[in-house]
MARDO-667061 format. One record per residue: residue number from 1; residue in three letters; x, z, y of N, C-alpha, C in turn. Coordinates in steps of 0.02 Angstrom, whole numbers, padded with zeros to 5 digits, always signed. Example, Ala and Ser with C-alpha at 12.3 -4.5 7.8 and 13.67 -1.06 7.14 Angstrom:
// MARDO-667061
num, residuo, n.x, n.z, n.y, ca.x, ca.z, ca.y, c.x, c.z, c.y
1, Ala, +00660, +00390, -00284, +00615, +00390, -00225, +00660, +00390, -00165
2, Ser, +00642, +00354, -00112, +00684, +00357, -00053, +00645, +00394, +00002
This chain:
// MARDO-667061
num, residuo, n.x, n.z, n.y, ca.x, ca.z, ca.y, c.x, c.z, c.y
1, Met, +00486, +00626, +00516, +00539, +00664, +00485, +00533, +00737, +00505
2, Ala, +00538, +00781, +00456, +00533, +00853, +00470, +00594, +00875, +00510
3, Ile, +00584, +00928, +00550, +00639, +00955, +00590, +00653, +01026, +00569
4, Asp, +00714, +01048, +00583, +00735, +01116, +00567, +00726, +01158, +00629
5, Pro, +00677, +01205, +00630, +00664, +01245, +00690, +00726, +01285, +00713
6, Arg, +00770, +01302, +00666, +00829, +01342, +00684, +00879, +01302, +00725
7, Arg, +00873, +01236, +00724, +00920, +01194, +00761, +00891, +01169, +00827
8, Val, +00832, +01193, +00844, +00800, +01173, +00907, +00820, +01221, +00962
9, Leu, +00847, +01195, +01016, +00866, +01237, +01072, +00803, +01261, +01107
10, Pro, +00793, +01327, +01113, +00730, +01354, +01142, +00728, +01349, +01218
11, Thr, +00710, +01289, +01242, +00703, +01278, +01314, +00633, +01251, +01328
12, Lys, +00613, +01255, +01391, +00547, +01230, +01410, +00542, +01155, +01400
13, Ile, +00596, +01120, +01414, +00596, +01047, +01405, +00585, +01030, +01332
14, Asn, +00619, +01065, +01287, +00610, +01052, +01216, +00540, +01071, +01192
15, Leu, +00511, +01124, +01221, +00443, +01143, +01203, +00394, +01088, +01222
16, Ile, +00402, +01060, +01282, +00359, +01005, +01305, +00368, +00944, +01260
17, Lys, +00431, +00930, +01242, +00447, +00873, +01199, +00417, +00881, +01130
18, Leu, +00423, +00941, +01102, +00396, +00954, +01035, +00320, +00947, +01035
19, Arg, +00287, +00973, +01085, +00214, +00968, +01088, +00191, +00895, +01095
20, Arg, +00229, +00857, +01135, +00212, +00786, +01144, +00220, +00749, +01077
21, Glu, +00275, +00762, +01042, +00287, +00729, +00978, +00236, +00751, +00925
22, Glu, +00216, +00814, +00927, +00166, +00838, +00880, +00100, +00802, +00891
23, Arg, +00079, +00794, +00954, +00017, +00758, +00968, +00021, +00685, +00944
24, Met, +00079, +00654, +00954, +00088, +00585, +00931, +00083, +00581, +00855
25, Leu, +00114, +00629, +00820, +00112, +00629, +00746, +00041, +00641, +00720
26, Lys, +00003, +00681, +00756, -00067, +00692, +00736, -00108, +00629, +00744
27, Arg, -00092, +00590, +00797, -00126, +00525, +00806, -00107, +00477, +00750
28, Val, -00042, +00478, +00732, -00018, +00436, +00676, -00054, +00455, +00612
29, Arg, -00061, +00519, +00600, -00096, +00542, +00540, -00169, +00518, +00539
30, Lys, -00201, +00521, +00596, -00270, +00497, +00600, -00274, +00423, +00584
31, Leu, -00227, +00384, +00611, -00225, +00312, +00597, -00213, +00299, +00523
32, Met, -00168, +00338, +00492, -00154, +00331, +00421, -00215, +00348, +00379
33, Glu, -00252, +00398, +00402, -00313, +00416, +00365, -00365, +00360, +00370
34, Glu, -00371, +00330, +00428, -00417, +00273, +00437, -00394, +00214, +00394
35, Lys, -00328, +00203, +00393, -00301, +00148, +00352, -00316, +00161, +00279
36, Arg, -00309, +00223, +00257, -00323, +00240, +00187, -00396, +00225, +00169
37, Glu, -00442, +00241, +00214, -00513, +00228, +00201, -00526, +00153, +00196
38, Val, -00495, +00114, +00240, -00505, +00041, +00238, -00475, +00012, +00174
39, Leu, -00416, +00036, +00155, -00385, +00013, +00093, -00429, +00030, +00032
40, Leu, -00457, +00089, +00032, -00502, +00108, -00024, -00562, +00061, -00027
41, His, -00587, +00043, +00032, -00644, -00003, +00034, -00625, -00072, +00006
42, Tyr, -00566, -00097, +00028, -00543, -00162, +00003, -00530, -00160, -00072
43, Ile, -00499, -00106, -00096, -00484, -00100, -00167, -00548, -00099, -00208
44, Lys, -00597, -00061, -00186, -00661, -00058, -00223, -00694, -00126, -00223
45, Ser, -00694, -00160, -00166, -00725, -00226, -00161, -00690, -00276, -00207
46, Tyr, -00623, -00277, -00205, -00585, -00324, -00247, -00591, -00306, -00320
47, Ala, -00593, -00241, -00335, -00598, -00221, -00405, -00665, -00244, -00434
48, Asp, -00719, -00238, -00395, -00785, -00261, -00418, -00784, -00337, -00428
49, Glu, -00756, -00374, -00381, -00752, -00447, -00387, -00709, -00466, -00447
50, Tyr, -00652, -00431, -00454, -00606, -00447, -00509, -00639, -00435, -00576
51, Ser, -00674, -00379, -00582, -00707, -00362, -00646, -00759, -00415, -00664
52, Lys, -00797, -00436, -00614, -00849, -00486, -00626, -00818, -00554, -00644
53, Tyr, -00766, -00573, -00608, -00734, -00637, -00620, -00696, -00637, -00686
54, Gln, -00666, -00580, -00703, -00630, -00573, -00766, -00676, -00585, -00825
55, Lys, -00736, -00558, -00822, -00784, -00568, -00877, -00800, -00642, -00885
56, Glu, -00808, -00678, -00828, -00823, -00749, -00831, -00765, -00788, -00863
57, Val, -00704, -00773, -00839, -00645, -00810, -00864, -00633, -00794, -00937
58, Tyr, -00637, -00730, -00955, -00626, -00711, -01025, -00679, -00740, -01071
59, Gly, -00740, -00746, -01045, -00793, -00778, -01085, -00777, -00852, -01098
60, Ser, -00751, -00885, -01046, -00732, -00956, -01054, -00672, -00962, -01101
61, Leu, -00625, -00915, -01096, -00567, -00916, -01141, -00587, -00905, -01214
62, Gln, -00633, -00859, -01223, -00657, -00846, -01292, -00689, -00908, -01322
63, Asp, -00730, -00941, -01283, -00762, -01003, -01307, -00710, -01057, -01320
64, Leu, -00660, -01060, -01275, -00607, -01110, -01283, -00568, -01099, -01348
65, Phe, -00549, -01037, -01361, -00510, -01023, -01421, -00551, -01032, -01485
66, Gln, -00615, -01019, -01481, -00657, -01032, -01539, -00656, -01106, -01556
67, Arg, -00662, -01148, -01506, -00660, -01220, -01517, -00590, -01242, -01541
68, Tyr, -00538, -01211, -01512, -00470, -01228, -01531, -00458, -01212, -01605
69, Tyr, -00480, -01154, -01627, -00467, -01134, -01697, -00508, -01177, -01746
70, Val, -00567, -01199, -01724, -00606, -01245, -01766, -00567, -01310, -01774
71, Gly, -00542, -01337, -01717, -00503, -01398, -01719, -00438, -01389, -01757
72, Leu, -00407, -01331, -01749, -00344, -01317, -01784, -00354, -01316, -01859
73, Ala, -00410, -01286, -01879, -00425, -01283, -01951, -00438, -01353, -01979
74, Ala, -00469, -01395, -01937, -00485, -01462, -01960, -00422, -01507, -01962
75, Glu, -00378, -01500, -01913, -00319, -01543, -01908, -00260, -01516, -01949
76, Gly, -00255, -01450, -01953, -00196, -01421, -01984, -00145, -01402, -01931
77, Ile, -00109, -01347, -01944, -00063, -01320, -01893, -00006, -01369, -01878
78, Glu, +00023, -01397, -01929, +00081, -01442, -01918, +00062, -01503, -01877
79, Arg, +00005, -01532, -01895, -00016, -01593, -01859, -00034, -01575, -01786
80, Ala, -00069, -01519, -01776, -00088, -01499, -01708, -00026, -01484, -01665
81, Glu, +00023, -01451, -01695, +00085, -01437, -01658, +00123, -01500, -01642
82, Gly, +00118, -01550, -01685, +00151, -01614, -01673, +00122, -01650, -01613
83, Tyr, +00058, -01638, -01598, +00026, -01672, -01541, +00060, -01652, -01475
84, Val, +00081, -01590, -01471, +00107, -01566, -01407, +00183, -01556, -01409
85, Ala, +00215, -01576, -01462, +00287, -01565, -01468, +00326, -01602, -01414
86, Gly, +00302, -01659, -01394, +00338, -01699, -01344, +00317, -01685, -01272
87, Ala, +00272, -01639, -01262, +00248, -01624, -01194, +00301, -01587, -01155
88, Glu, +00311, -01607, -01093, +00360, -01574, -01049, +00327, -01517, -01011
89, Glu, +00367, -01466, -00995, +00342, -01410, -00956, +00344, -01429, -00882
90, Ser, +00295, -01465, -00861, +00295, -01494, -00793, +00247, -01457, -00746
91, Leu, +00210, -01409, -00771, +00159, -01376, -00729, +00192, -01338, -00671
92, Arg, +00166, -01350, -00611, +00194, -01316, -00552, +00138, -01282, -00513
93, Val, +00153, -01221, -00492, +00105, -01181, -00453, +00134, -01168, -00384
94, Asn, +00096, -01183, -00333, +00118, -01169, -00264, +00098, -01098, -00246
95, Val, +00146, -01061, -00220, +00135, -00991, -00202, +00143, -00983, -00126
96, Ser, +00092, -00957, -00095, +00096, -00941, -00023, +00073, -00869, -00013
97, Gln, +00075, -00847, +00048, +00054, -00778, +00063, +00004, -00777, +00120
98, Arg, -00038, -00726, +00117, -00085, -00714, +00172, -00084, -00639, +00185
99, Val, -00109, -00620, +00243, -00108, -00549, +00262, -00179, -00522, +00257
100, Leu, -00185, -00469, +00218, -00249, -00435, +00209, -00241, -00363, +00232
101, Phe, -00267, -00348, +00292, -00260, -00282, +00322, -00188, -00258, +00322
102, Ala, -00145, -00298, +00351, -00073, -00282, +00359, -00036, -00281, +00292
103, Val, -00066, -00306, +00239, -00034, -00308, +00174, -00025, -00382, +00154
104, Arg, +00036, -00401, +00137, +00048, -00470, +00116, +00027, -00478, +00043
105, Val, -00019, -00524, +00032, -00044, -00537, -00036, -00034, -00611, -00052
106, Pro, -00026, -00627, -00117, -00011, -00696, -00136, -00072, -00741, -00140
107, Ser, -00059, -00804, -00136, -00111, -00854, -00146, -00081, -00909, -00190
108, Phe, -00112, -00921, -00248, -00087, -00970, -00296, -00131, -01032, -00296
109, Ser, -00099, -01089, -00297, -00136, -01152, -00302, -00099, -01199, -00350
110, Leu, -00137, -01232, -00392, -00109, -01276, -00443, -00095, -01345, -00413
111, Asp, -00035, -01370, -00426, -00018, -01439, -00409, -00044, -01482, -00466
112, Lys, -00103, -01511, -00456, -00137, -01547, -00510, -00098, -01608, -00533
113, Ser, -00054, -01633, -00489, -00015, -01692, -00509, +00036, -01675, -00563
114, Thr, +00049, -01610, -00574, +00098, -01591, -00625, +00066, -01573, -00691
115, Leu, +00000, -01579, -00696, -00034, -01566, -00760, -00009, -01617, -00812
116, Pro, +00013, -01593, -00869, +00038, -01641, -00921, -00020, -01681, -00949
117, Pro, -00007, -01743, -00967, -00061, -01784, -00995, -00080, -01759, -01065
118, Leu, -00139, -01779, -01086, -00164, -01758, -01152, -00132, -01802, -01206
119, Phe, -00097, -01771, -01253, -00060, -01809, -01304, -00100, -01817, -01369
120, Leu, -00163, -01799, -01369, -00201, -01803, -01432, -00222, -01875, -01446
121, Pro, -00217, -01895, -01508, -00240, -01963, -01527, -00316, -01967, -01525
122, Leu, -00341, -02029, -01526, -00413, -02039, -01521, -00451, -02010, -01581
123, Asp, -00418, -02007, -01639, -00452, -01983, -01699, -00443, -01907, -01708
124, Ala, -00415, -01873, -01658, -00408, -01801, -01664, -00477, -01769, -01665
125, His, -00481, -01711, -01697, -00545, -01675, -01702, -00572, -01660, -01632
126, His, -00638, -01670, -01624, -00667, -01664, -01557, -00660, -01592, -01529
127, Ser, -00662, -01542, -01574, -00655, -01472, -01550, -00585, -01460, -01522
128, Leu, -00535, -01490, -01553, -00467, -01482, -01528, -00458, -01517, -01461
129, Ser, -00484, -01579, -01457, -00480, -01616, -01393, -00517, -01579, -01338
130, Asp, -00577, -01552, -01356, -00617, -01517, -01307, -00582, -01453, -01283
131, Ser, -00549, -01418, -01328, -00514, -01356, -01308, -00457, -01371, -01260
132, Phe, -00419, -01426, -01271, -00365, -01444, -01226, -00392, -01463, -01157
133, Leu, -00447, -01501, -01156, -00477, -01520, -01092, -00504, -01459, -01054
134, Arg, -00534, -01413, -01090, -00560, -01352, -01059, -00504, -01309, -01031
135, Leu, -00448, -01307, -01067, -00391, -01268, -01044, -00365, -01296, -00978
136, Arg, -00361, -01361, -00973, -00338, -01392, -00910, -00385, -01374, -00853
137, Glu, -00449, -01374, -00867, -00499, -01357, -00815, -00498, -01283, -00797
138, Leu, -00475, -01242, -00845, -00477, -01169, -00836, -00415, -01142, -00800
139, Ile, -00362, -01181, -00795, -00300, -01157, -00764, -00311, -01132, -00692
140, Pro, -00348, -01168, -00648, -00359, -01140, -00581, -00395, -01072, -00583
141, Ser, -00440, -01063, -00630, -00474, -00999, -00636, -00426, -00944, -00658
142, Leu, -00380, -00961, -00702, -00330, -00912, -00724, -00284, -00893, -00666
143, Leu, -00267, -00942, -00624, -00226, -00928, -00566, -00263, -00883, -00517
144, Arg, -00327, -00896, -00508, -00367, -00854, -00463, -00371, -00783, -00490
145, Leu, -00377, -00776, -00556, -00379, -00710, -00586, -00313, -00674, -00575
146, Ala, -00257, -00710, -00583, -00191, -00680, -00569, -00184, -00660, -00496
147, Glu, -00215, -00700, -00452, -00214, -00684, -00381, -00251, -00619, -00367
148, Tyr, -00309, -00612, -00400, -00347, -00549, -00394, -00305, -00490, -00417
149, Glu, -00274, -00497, -00475, -00235, -00442, -00504, -00177, -00422, -00458
150, Thr, -00139, -00472, -00434, -00082, -00458, -00391, -00104, -00427, -00325
151, Thr, -00159, -00452, -00297, -00185, -00425, -00235, -00205, -00352, -00244
152, Leu, -00239, -00337, -00299, -00258, -00268, -00313, -00197, -00223, -00320
153, Asn, -00146, -00247, -00356, -00086, -00207, -00365, -00051, -00192, -00298
154, Arg, -00049, -00242, -00255, -00016, -00231, -00190, -00057, -00185, -00145
155, Leu, -00122, -00192, -00148, -00165, -00146, -00109, -00158, -00074, -00133
156, Ile, -00154, -00067, -00199, -00146, +00001, -00228, -00078, +00030, -00209
157, Glu, -00025, -00012, -00210, +00041, +00012, -00190, +00041, +00033, -00116
158, Glu, +00007, -00006, -00075, +00003, +00011, -00004, -00036, +00076, +00006
159, Leu, -00088, +00085, -00035, -00126, +00147, -00032, -00083, +00207, -00051
160, Lys, -00042, +00198, -00103, +00003, +00252, -00124, +00053, +00269, -00069
161, Asp, +00081, +00217, -00037, +00129, +00229, +00017, +00096, +00265, +00075
162, Thr, +00034, +00245, +00091, -00004, +00277, +00145, -00018, +00350, +00129
163, Gln, -00038, +00363, +00067, -00052, +00432, +00046, +00011, +00474, +00047
164, Arg, +00068, +00444, +00027, +00131, +00481, +00029, +00149, +00501, +00101
165, Leu, +00137, +00455, +00148, +00151, +00470, +00218, +00105, +00525, +00244
166, Ile, +00042, +00522, +00225, -00005, +00575, +00246, +00017, +00642, +00217
167, Asn, +00037, +00642, +00154, +00060, +00705, +00123, +00122, +00732, +00158
168, Ala, +00168, +00685, +00175, +00229, +00707, +00210, +00212, +00737, +00278
169, Leu, +00164, +00707, +00313, +00143, +00735, +00378, +00109, +00803, +00369
170, Asp, +00066, +00808, +00318, +00028, +00870, +00308, +00070, +00928, +00283
171, Tyr, +00117, +00913, +00238, +00153, +00968, +00204, +00225, +00977, +00226
172, Ala, +00252, +00932, +00266, +00321, +00939, +00287, +00330, +00930, +00362
173, Ile, +00311, +00871, +00388, +00327, +00854, +00457, +00288, +00896, +00507
174, Leu, +00221, +00894, +00503, +00181, +00933, +00551, +00193, +01008, +00545
175, Pro, +00197, +01037, +00484, +00213, +01109, +00481, +00280, +01127, +00513
176, Ser, +00330, +01082, +00506, +00395, +01097, +00536, +00391, +01097, +00612
177, Tyr, +00350, +01051, +00638, +00340, +01050, +00711, +00303, +01112, +00735
178, Ala, +00252, +01132, +00697, +00215, +01192, +00715, +00260, +01253, +00715
179, Thr, +00304, +01258, +00665, +00351, +01314, +00661, +00400, +01312, +00718
180, Ala, +00426, +01253, +00734, +00474, +01246, +00789, +00442, +01265, +00856
181, Ile, +00379, +01243, +00866, +00344, +01259, +00929, +00333, +01334, +00934
182, Arg, +00313, +01366, +00879, +00304, +01439, +00880, +00369, +01475, +00895
183, Phe, +00424, +01449, +00864, +00489, +01480, +00875, +00510, +01475, +00948
184, Val, +00507, +01414, +00976, +00528, +01403, +01045, +00484, +01443, +01093
185, Lys, +00418, +01440, +01081, +00371, +01477, +01124, +00384, +01552, +01119
186, Gly, +00398, +01577, +01059, +00412, +01648, +01050, +00473, +01670, +01088
187, Val, +00526, +01628, +01084, +00588, +01644, +01120, +00577, +01643, +01195
188, Leu, +00540, +01593, +01220, +00527, +01588, +01291, +00484, +01645, +01316
189, Asp, +00434, +01664, +01276, +00391, +01721, +01294, +00432, +01786, +01296
190, Gln, +00476, +01794, +01247, +00519, +01853, +01246, +00564, +01856, +01307
191, Arg, +00591, +01798, +01325, +00634, +01795, +01384, +00594, +01812, +01447
192, Met, +00533, +01786, +01449, +00491, +01799, +01507, +00476, +01874, +01514
193, Arg, +00462, +01907, +01457, +00449, +01978, +01459, +00511, +02017, +01480
194, Glu, +00569, +01996, +01453, +00632, +02028, +01472, +00646, +02019, +01546
195, Asp, +00634, +01957, +01571, +00646, +01944, +01642, +00598, +01986, +01686
196, Phe, +00535, +01992, +01662, +00487, +02032, +01700, +00508, +02105, +01703
197, Ile, +00530, +02132, +01647, +00553, +02202, +01645, +00615, +02211, +01688
198, Arg, +00660, +02161, +01684, +00722, +02165, +01722, +00706, +02164, +01797
199, Leu, +00661, +02119, +01818, +00642, +02116, +01889, +00608, +02180, +01912
200, Lys, +00567, +02208, +01867, +00533, +02270, +01884, +00583, +02327, +01894
201, Met, +00633, +02329, +01850, +00684, +02381, +01857, +00725, +02371, +01921
202, Ile, +00741, +02308, +01936, +00778, +02295, +01998, +00738, +02315, +02059
203, Lys, +00672, +02300, +02055, +00629, +02318, +02111, +00628, +02393, +02122
204, Lys, +00624, +02431, +02067, +00623, +02504, +02072, +00688, +02530, +02101
205, Lys, +00745, +02501, +02080, +00809, +02522, +02106, +00814, +02508, +02181
206, Leu, +00789, +02449, +02201, +00791, +02430, +02271, +00748, +02477, +02312
207, Glu, +00688, +02494, +02285, +00643, +02540, +02320, +00674, +02609, +02327
208, Ala, +00707, +02632, +02271, +00739, +02698, +02272, +00796, +02698, +02323
209, Arg, +00835, +02644, +02326, +00891, +02640, +02372, +00865, +02640, +02445
210, Ala, +00809, +02604, +02454, +00780, +02601, +02522, +00757, +02670, +02544
211, Glu, +00728, +02709, +02497, +00705, +02776, +02514, +00764, +02822, +02533
212, Val, +00819, +02814, +02495, +00879, +02854, +02509, +00907, +02837, +02577
213, Thr, +00908, +02772, +02593, +00935, +02750, +02656, +00891, +02774, +02714
214, Ala, +00825, +02771, +02703, +00779, +02793, +02755, +00783, +02868, +02767
215, Gly, +00795, +02906, +02713, +00801, +02979, +02720, +00865, +02999, +02753
């Protein structure tokens, strides 16, 4: 937090305290800078993995939908929708958390026991049946992709918070401490000069008085 130099009492104790706090804040800034570099490394690594995995999942989805539309064209929309009309929304995903470089990120896992059964009749078009089966198999991959996306978003948010703190230290907090230290040191130096001059004048008066007494 930035301080107002005008509200700092110019004493030696406060000067020592300000310098100690300034050194501590500079160490904090160094740690934040190191954290920023590690976060950038993690973000780049996850972004590369996410991009590669996304291409694989999207490729599988594209193939799945191609098969689905072939089956849909063969069966007809009304009949295909009737196959799944009675299906219950029973799918359940378990969500847990793990810590990645002091950042809490999610972990998703499918409860396979909640996968709805396949409602297609035996005479359904094979492309339609195949697309439903592939979708069931692809759900864990979709969850993993969502996990990648959420992890990336949280790492990026943590990076933004870290950068905001660094900016606050660079442009507000540390400059305010530097100003306060200069102010206190300036006042103390001025007092020291005034005390030195005052002592010198007292010494001269004492010497003059001694000379008068001796004469």
